[in-house]
N, C-alpha and C positions, 0 to 999 in steps of 0.2 A: 369290875368293867365288864358291859354287854359285850357278847360274842360279835356283832357286829360292826362295834365302833372298834374292835381290836383290828379286823380284818381289814378296814377302811385305815387307819396308821399305819399297818402294816404296807398297804400296797403303797400309801404315799413315800413313805421309805424306800421302798422298791424302785418305784419312779424317779426319783433325786436319785437314788446311786447308777442307774440306768443313765441318766444325762449328765450327770459327771463322769462318767467315763468315754460317753459317744461324745463329748465338747471338749476341744484343747483346751488346756487350763486356762485361767482368765477370761473364759469366754462369756457373754451375757446377752449375746443375738442370736435369733435364729435365721436372719440375712443379712447379706450386708446392705441394707439399707434400714434395718432397725437400728433404734440410737441403744447406745451401752450405756449402762449407768456406772461403770465402775473400771479400771485401768484394763486394759487387752494383753495379754501375752501373745496374741495368733497375728495373724498378716494376712490380709486378700491379695490375691493374684488376679489381675485382671489383662485382658489385651483382644487384639483378633487376629486370626489366621487370614490371609486373602491371599486369592490369585494376583502374583505380582505379572501382569502381562508386559511391561516395558522391557524387561523385567531392569529393574534399579533399586529396588529395594524401598522406595517414596512409595506407599498406599494412596491411589488418587479413588477417589469416591466416584467418579464417573465411568470409572473402565474396571477397577481391581476390586472383583464381589467377592464378599465374603464365602468361605469353604465350610459349609456346614458339615459335621460328624469328626471334624480332624481330631484326634487325641493329645492333649497337653500336661504334661504329668513333671513332676520334682524326680528326678535321677539321683536318688538318695544315694544308692550304693553306685552310680555312675558307670553301671553296664551296660547304659544304651537302651535297654531293655524295660519297658515298664512293668513292674510286679503290682500284684494285689494292694500291697500293703501302703503303695505310694502313691502322696496326694494327687489328684488326678480331676479332668473334667475335659467334659467333650463339647466344642461348639456348639450354637445354637442355630437356627435358621438362615443368620445373618452372618454368621464368624465369629459370634466375639464368644469370651470364656470369663468364666471366674470362678475360682474356689481359694479357700482358707486353710492355710498351713500352719505350723506350728515348729517357728522356727527352734524352740527349744529342745524338741523331740530328736532334730538332727546331731549326729556327731559328734561330737565338741571339734571345734578349730574346723570344722570343713566348710565348704560354699558348693553345695552341689548344683548342678545345673539344672537350669529349667531346657523341656525340649519339647519338641512337637513329632511326632510320627507320622512319617512319609515315604509315600509307596515308593518302591523302587526307580521308577522311572519319572521320579518328581527329583526338586531338587529346591532348597531353602536359600532365598538372595537374602533377606536378611530373620536374623541372625547366619549367619554361612559355618559350621555344617550344622544348622538346624536346633542349635543349642547355645544358653547366653546364661553365665555363672552371674544370676542375679545376688545382690547383697541383701537376702532374709534378715529382717530387723523385729523383732518382736513389737508388737505393735502399728507397725507401721507397714502400710499396703505398699503393694508395686503395682503403679500404672503403665499403663500403652505396652504392655509387652507384645508388641505385635511380630506375628510371624509372617513374612512375604515367602508364599510356593511360586516356583517357575514351575510349569507342567508342558510335554513335550507339545511342540506346533506339528504340523502335518499338512506339506506337499502336496497335492492331487491334481492330476488331469488327465488327459487320453490322450494315448498314441498309437494310431492305424497305420496300415498300411496304404498308400496312396497310389491305387489301383492305373488312374488315371492322369497320374502328374500333373494334376490342375491346384496342388496344394491344398485341398479344401476336403473337409470329410464327408463321403456319400453315405447314404444309409447303409447299403451292400458291404462296404470296405471294412474288413475285419482289425482285429487288433493286431497291432505289430507282434505277433506271439514272443515270449524269452527276451523281446529286448531289455538290457539291462540299463535303469536309470540311475545314477547314483549322484550325491553330494563332493564335487573335486573338491575336497579340502585343499590339498598341497596344490592345486593348479597343474597338477602334472600330466594332462589329459590322456592320463589312462585311471582305469578302476584300481583302489588300494584297498585292501582288507581293512575293516573297522572304518571305513565311509557308511553313512547311511545310503541304503541302497532298495532297491526292485527291481524284481522281471515282470513285466506285462501279460498280462494274463490274454486269453484268446478274445475274450470282448475290448481291451483296450483301456478301461479304467483303470489307475495307477495311484497308489498314493505313500511317500516318504514319511515316516518319522522324524522327527529330526530333534534330538536330545535338546535337554535346557542348556547345555553346555553351548551349543551353536545360537543361540537365540540372540537378537539383537544387534547381528552383522550381518553382513550382505552375503550370500551365497551364490555358489555356480551349481547350476543343475546340468549334466553332460549324459550324453547316451554313449553307450560302448557297445558300438556296432559290430557287429560278427558278417563276415564276409558275404558282401552282396546286401547290405543296408546301408541307404543312403537319406542322410537328413535332408528332407525337401522341406522343410519347416520344421524349424528355425536352420537356416542354411548352417550355420555354424556348427552346429549338435549341442550346443550350449545356449541356457538362458541365465541371465543374472536376477537375482531373489533378491529384492529387498530387504531391512534389517523384520525377522521376523518377533511376534509377542506369543506369550507362552499359552499353550492353548488355541491357538491360531490355526484357522483352516486357510492355506492361501490355495487358490485354483489357477494352475499356469496354463499359457496359451497352449492351441491344440495343435500336439506335437502330429507331424505328418512323415513317415516313413516311408522312402523309392524302395522298390525291390527289383530291379531292371532284369528282364530277361534278353538275354545278348545273343545276336549269331552272327560270329564273323564267317567273311566269306574270302578268300584268298582269291588270287590273282592269277597270271598264267605259269604254266608251269609249275605250280604250289602243291599239288596231291599226288599222291601215287600212282602210277597206272601199270597196269601187269594182268597175267593171266595165273589160271592154277599154276603153284610150281614157279613162277617166275617173277620177278619187281620188275618190269621193264624202264618205269622210272622210277625212282634213282635211286641206285644201291651203293651210293658213296664212292665208288670206282668209277664207276661209269653207266651207259645208257645203252638199252638194246632197242634202239630208235627204229629200227622197220619191225618190231614187234607194236606196235602203237601204229602202223599206219590204218586211213582210214579210207573208205571206197569213193569214187567220183560223186555219190552225194553229198560227201564233207559230213552225213549224219551217222552212217553203218562202219562196222568195222572192214576192213579188206580181209577177202577171202584168199585163201589159197590161188583157188580158180583165178584171181584178179592179179595175182601177184604177190600179193601176201603170205603171213606166216601160220601155221598153227596156232601160234600164240595171239598174233594181231586179229583172228577169226574170235575171238574172247576176251579181248583186251579191254579193262576198264580200270575205273576208279577203287583201288583196294580198301578205301575207308581212311585211310592215312593222310596228313598233310606231310610235305617238305619241312621239317623243320630246321633242318641241318644241311648243307651240300658245298665240296669242297671246302672243308673245315670251316665254313662259313655260317652264321645264321644267316635263316630265311623268314619261319613263322613260328620259330620257338620264342623268342620274347613278345613275340604279338599276341600269340596265343595264351601264352602265361598270364600277360597283362591284361588282358580285357576276361581270363577267366579269375580274375580277384575280383572283377569290380560286380559280379553276380555271385549266386548262388551256386552250388557245385549241380544241381537239378534244373537251374535255369540258365543255362549256358551251352550252346554248340558251336563247334568248329566245323561247318561241312566240307565235305571231300566231294567236288563235281569236276566232270570230266570238260576239261580246259581247253582238248582238244579238239572242242566241237562249237557250233553258234552258241553264246551265252543264251539264248533267246531256247534253245532247246533244251536247257539245264532248269527251265524254270520249276520244273517240275522237284525237282531233286531239293531247292530251297524250300519249296511250300512242303514238300513231306518231313523236313527238318520244322519247321516253324509249326506246323502242327501239333510235330510231337511236342515242343516245347510248350505249348500253349495247354495243351491236354494233361502236360503229366504222365502219360500213361497212354492207355489204348487209344488210336484214331481211328475215324470220328468220333468226338465227344460232344454231346449235346451241351455241355456247359463247362466250358473251358476253364481251368485256374490260372491261366494268364490272359489279358487282356489282347494286348499288344505287345510286340516285339521290337528292340531296337535292331538295325543290320547296320553294321560297320564291314565297311569292302574296301581292298586294298585294289588297285589297278582293274584289271579286268574284273574282279568280282565286283567293280562297281557300273559295268556294264550290263552284267546278269543282275544284279539287284534293281535298276534303271527298270531293265523290263518287268521284273516280278510286280514291282508297282503302278507300271503301268496300266494292269485292270483294276479296276477299283473293286472289285470283290478281294482281289489279293491284299492291294495296298490297305484295306480295313484292317486286317490284322497287321500293320505296321506304325508303329505310333513316332517314329523316328527314323532319318538312314545320314549317315556321314559317308562319301567314297572319297579315298585319301592315295593321291598321285593315277587317277584314272585317267589314261588316254580317251578323253572323250570323246575327241576329234583324231586320234590316231597319233602315231611316231613313225616317222619314215624308217626309224632302226629294224624295225619288224621286217623290212625285205631283207637283210642279208642272210639268214638261213637260205632263203630258197634262193639267191645268189649266189653266195657262195659257201652256204655248210656253217658257218660261223656266226658268231656273236648274239647269244641269244637275245630274244626282245625285254629275257629279263633283268637284264643292264647289269654292269658290275661286278660279274663273279667271277671271271676268269674261268670259264666253263667250258671252254672250246676246248680245252688240254683232256677233259676225259671223252670226249664226244668224235666222230667219225662225222667227217667234214663231207663224203658222198650219200653216206645216209641221211643225213641231217636234211639234205639238198631233197631226197627222196621224200622224207615224212613230210616235209614242208609243201609238197604238190598240193594235196588235200584236206589241209591243217585249214577249215572253214573258222576254227578260235585264234588260229592267227591273222589269217585274212582279217579278223574283227579289230586288229590293234594298227591295220593298214590307214596310212592319213584319209581322213574321212572328206566327202565333198565340201564341208564349211573348211578345212582346213587350205584348200587352195594347190596350188601348183608347188610339187616339193620333186619331182625325179626330172633329171636330166640326163637323158644316153643319146648324145650327140648321133650314133649309128643307128638307131633306130627312129628317133622324131625328131624333125628341127626344133621342134617347141616343149618349152619343160611340159611334163605330164602332172595331169591332176587324177582326183580318185575316177571320173568320169572315161578318160582314153587310156591310165596305167593299166588297165587290166588287159589290154592288147601285150603290152609288154612283159607281163607277169605270165602270159601262155606262150610267149616266145623264150623264156628261161624256163619250161616246163610245168609252171601255175596254172591250177584251173580257174581259169578266165571267170566263167559261171559263177563261184561261188566268193571270188572279190568283187565281182558285181552286186549278187546277194547283202552281203556285208556292207558294203557303198549306201545300197539303198536301207537297210535296217539304220545307219545310222542318220539317214537323211528324214526317215520317219521317225525315228525313237530317242537319236542318244542324242544328235547335233544342238538340241536346243533346250533349254533350261525346264519350259513350260511348266505344267499342272502335272502335281507328282499325286492325285486324287486324296488332297488332305496329308500328305506324308508330311514331317519336317524335314527338307532336305538343306544339309550343309556340303560344303565343299572344300577341302585341303589341296592345295597344289603346293608341290615342290618348287623352288626357286634358289637362283643363287649359283649355279653348276653349269659346268657349258655341257653342253644337251644340241646332237645332232637335229636340225632342223630341216635342210635339204640334203639329197644326195644326188651326185653327180657319177655316172657309169662309164667307164671308158673302156671298150672293149678293142682285143690288138693282140700284138704279142705279149704281152702281157695285161691281166684284169687289173683296173684301178679304179678304186675309190677315191672320190675327191668329195669329201662332207665340210659343210658351212654348218658353224656353229653358234648358236643361240643360248638363249637362257633356258634354265629347266630343273631336272631333275636325276638329268645324265641317260635319263630313259625318255620319257616324258617331255618335249617342248613346254614351256608355259602355258603358251597358248591352247594346247591344246587341255591340258588340266584345268583352265581357268574357264574355256570355252565362251559362252556368254552366260555365266552363272552371276546373278545381281551382287552387288561389291557385298550389300548386308549378307550375302550367304556361303562369300569367300573369304578364307582364310590361307597365309600362306607360311611355310616353313622354310628356313635358308638354311641352306650348305647341306643339306642331308642328301644324299643320295636314295634312287627311288626304293631298293627292297628295303631299308629299315624305318622307312619314314612310319610305319602304322605305329612302332614301340618307341618311336626316340621322345624326349621327354618335351621336346618342345609342340609335339603333336597332342601327347597323352594331355599335358596341361592345360590345354586349348580345349580338347573335347570333349573329354572326362566329365566334368559336370554337364553335358547336355548329353551325352550319353547315359548316365546314370540315375538323370532328373529332369533329363531336358529344359535345364539352365541356358541361360544363352552362352555361345563359343566365346571365351575370353579371349581379348587378344593378346599376340605375340608382338612383344616390340622385337624381337628379332628379326620377323619376316615384312617388316614394313620398308626398311630402305634394304635389300639385299643383292645390290649390282653383281655380275658373271664378273669375276676377275681371273682371268688363267690364261696360261701359256698354250698356243697348238704348235706341238713339233712336227713337222712331215720329215721322215727319212727315204731316200730315193736311192733306185739301184739295188733292187732286194735280190737279184740272182748275185749279186757280190757279199751279201751278209746273209743271205740263208734266209730271206723272209716266205719263200717259193714253197710252202709246203709240199707242193705237188712234183716238184722236182728232186729226184734222188740224190744229183748232186749237190743241188743246192743244202740239202738236208742234213746229209752228212758233215757239208763244211760248217754248217749253221754248230752243229757240235765245239767247234776246235775254234771258231773264229766269228768276228763280225756281231750282227743283232743274237745268236745263238749263243754268243757268251757275254751280252751285254747285261751288265748290272744297274740295277735303281737301290737307291739309299736315299733315306731320309734326311732333309736338311735345315736346318736351323732358323727360324726366320729372323731372329735375332742376331745371330755371327754369322751364319750365311756359311757353318762349317757343317761338314755330314754329317747324322749323328747316330743313324741307326743300322742293322746290320744292312746286308750288300742282297738283294734279291733278284729273281731275273724278270722279266718285263709281266709276265704272266703272272708270278705270285705278287710283285706290287699291286698290278691292280686286283687282284683279290684281297691283299690287303689295304684298298684303296686310297693308296697311293699317287695312282693314275688310272685317267682312264684309255683304253687299247685297242686300235681299230687296225687289222691286218687284212690286206685282200692284194694279193697278187703283186706288182712293182713297188707297193706303197705303204711303210708304216707311219699312221698318226698316234700320236701320244699326247694326251694334253692332261695338263699339270693346273692344278688348284691354286691361286697365289698364296693360299694361306695354308698351304701344307708343300710349301717345295721341296724339290726332291733335285737330285746329283744324279742323273746320267751317262754312264760311263761305258764306250763303245771301243772295245777293242781292235789293233788293225787285223785287217783283214790278211790272210796268209797269202793267198793270191796276187795283191799290191793294187789291187784295184779299186780305182776312186769311188767315192760315193758323196752325196752330195745331203743337204739338209737344211730345211726353213726351219724359219721361227717365228710367232704373229701373236701380239697381244689384243686378248680380247676382255674389253672393258667396256662392261653393261652391253649395251648395244650395239656399241661402236668397235668395227676390228681396225687393228693398226696395222699399220704397213709392214709388208713380208721381209722378211731378211733371209737372205741367201747365203749360205755357204757352200762353196764349190770346190772340184778337188781333192779333197778331203780322202786320205790315203794312210795317215798314220791312224795311232787312238785319240780319240776325242772324250774329253770332259763338258759335257752339258750341266750347268748349273740353271735349273730353269725354275721360273717363280716370279715374283714381283718384278727382280732384275738380271736378266737371264744374260749370262754371257756363255761362250764356247770356247774351249784352251785344248790348244795341242802343246804338248811339250811344254806345258807353263808358261806357256804364252797365249793371249787374250787375242783371237782372230777376230780381223773386221768383215763384215759382209762384205760378198762379191756386188758387182752391179747387178745380178739378176740370175733368174733361172731360165735357161735357153727353153722353150716351150715348142718348136717343132720336131717333128718325129722323123726318125731315121727312114732311109729309102732305100731299100734291101732289094738287090736283081738277082733272076736265077740262071743261071747257064746249066742247059738240058743235053748230055748226050745217051743216045739210044743205044741200047747193049741187046744181046740175045737175049729170044727167048721173051721180048717186049718187054725187058725191065729196062729203065734206064737210070742214070748218074747225074744228082741235082750236086752243083756248084752253087754257091751265094756267097756274094758280095756286098758287102754293106756301107753306106757312107752316111755320116749324121756331123754336126756343127757342134757337137762335142763327142764325147767316148761311149760307144756304144758298147752295153753292157752287157746282152745277150741277144742270140737270134735263136729262131726255134723254128722247128718244121712239124705240120700239125697232117695228122693223118683222121678225117672226120676229127672229133674231139681231144684225139689222145698228143700229147706234143712230147715233142724231144729237141733236147736242147743242142742246138745246131756245133759240130768242133770241128767235122771233114766232111767231105762229099759225102753221100748217103748214096744208097743203091733200092730204088723201090720198084714193086712188081709194077705191074698197068694197073691192076686193080690197084693198088695203094696209091698210083700216080694221078687216078682220075678223081679223087678225094683226097688231094694231098694242095695243101699252102702253106705260106712263111710269112714271117713277121720278123720284126726286131724290135728292142726297147732300150733308150741311153741311159745316162747315169741319173739325169732326172725322172725317169716313171716315163718319158713320152712313149707310147707305146703305138708302133707303125699297124694301119688298119692289117688284116690277114688278106693276101693277095692267093687266089688261087695258081696252081700251079698250071700254065697254059703247055700244052703237046702238042705240037703242029705235025 
């Protein structure tokens, strides 16, 4: 045999041997399509790997595309890892696969699974978990071994700051940096670990990968807003997303985030006033009122040469607000609430000089606004904050109105809301000048801490206080029969202010400011302006001052917030700009939930003020109680005899307790009237020969007045106030023992366990006093006084100038004293005789 033939035969033998080793036993075809001419011992496995978009495991040619390059293998050793010697194949461009296996090569009795290798983020829908135990039978092919694979979906969108609060993204509005967006799986409205989430980058474009386990179900995407972030769109901060398919990219609506810049503007008495080393107002125990005096111009501090103090020359705001006084919250809750609506760097609570004309403090507000807008040194060429929102309480509303009256300044403000602002003034504001009592802030019971005479002195040039006087639009409000035969208004009242020591020029200036600037809603240069007024509480609307033996105040009550009459807070604001809060006194208005629920969306995002159902139908329901015969009960704080008596009997020992509206029984602790006022149980007005106690029928009380040890009688009247209607006056006279008044919706007066019936009425005639004069040596005179009255005379007084002495026995006066002397008496009903000069013949 030739060498060439031998080589050929050897090559054929090797080729056949190699082919036999490479093919499974019984194989006779080179491909699945080739016919086999003998029985096979192998099987072909065929199928498709597709992206299951629904996902439900059912392949849909129109939407479910094949996945090329996916590895499918028989996991012979069942370790879920594709080994090199295990039969396998990768899918083609259409996701199809086919490979041949030899079932006889598998371990006896085993049924190894057919698996597909899936990326970590993906998951199989058919079968699950990505494997099936197929019946491998020699010679029988496995068809339709399909694997559906679900891949994560992606939610994407844009979240930007809404700098102009219009709900539309502008080109220069940046992303809401670090705002967290998340899929709220448990609907808890808070982010939990494990929920799909992302933080918004500086450009605002965001995306969240949605795992395959969440496909096919509706989802809720929510933002976790840190302090100062508010959803402008969507308003609810959430969006419901219909079911997602595998691999789907879903773009959500534009998300706009409002980040408001808020300035809180306090009202009268709202900031600390002091000089170096001394806090004149308010240190918690009292106030150094003379250290806060203003000069005659109402703008500059009073100098020592003008009658001031070293401190008054330098006095001014120290930078702090009065957060609490006399144990009662003033602006603490308000500052806390509105600070939480903004990021820390976007909130200011300014401290301005409330002693002065609000117009003179515009520069203080302007500086704070510029600092807030620039977020750094001022002035700045490119403010980081476009516009601010002003929230103003009481007198702060006048300052804010003065600020936005200038177009250039108004351009820095987007929105303004005033709460309880006395736009037309408040009659109560005259009390500090008249009697050194009842500060205009109202309802605090702070008179206990103040020196009455010093408060009168401070009030003389207090232009800020005069800005609270009833304005020209308010109409007549002041009745002083001994001064004017007609009721006085803003034009005629300044002369009376001058007569009692006030600066008439400053009063007129403030009246003119109201006429020109405040009294009409008008145009605010594009600023969105909303008004909140308090109602449903008995409020002084008119004042009558009776001068004589005892100064007496007769107040007419109407509707308001205990300090500001409703008509003043409403002024002429349009109905769609006017909103009401019911049954809340003046000081806590800005922080009360009724108010914040209404205005917070407006403050934070410029949304409409929400309606307040409580404010719609809120009539006054109160009982007005007057107690007369002050000298017998110790009301007269200027009389040392009466003051001493007050410690042991009468009103000085009176106690007030809360009473259950359901059972009528007294339930609360016993308090003095001043404590009850501070606690909000009553409103209290004390002046000269009369004390007025106002009880809200929704908060009934029990007033117990012990018997006066002197045995002198006193009198009491009660009157119901129901809306604008004043009920009849019920009069109780000749009261000598202890009495218990259950005041509220059903008012009764008891003495000794017996319910008293009203008498016929109060006697309204004043006593008449005569003087008998006897001349003594050295020009002195002895004066004997006798008094007659239809009812009991409770006090006769001798005046030398403005100094008063209780008459008990004949008095001896020098010639100089006699020339300045006068006398008068008061009866148990508080009827005061006009002073009569001592006539020397």
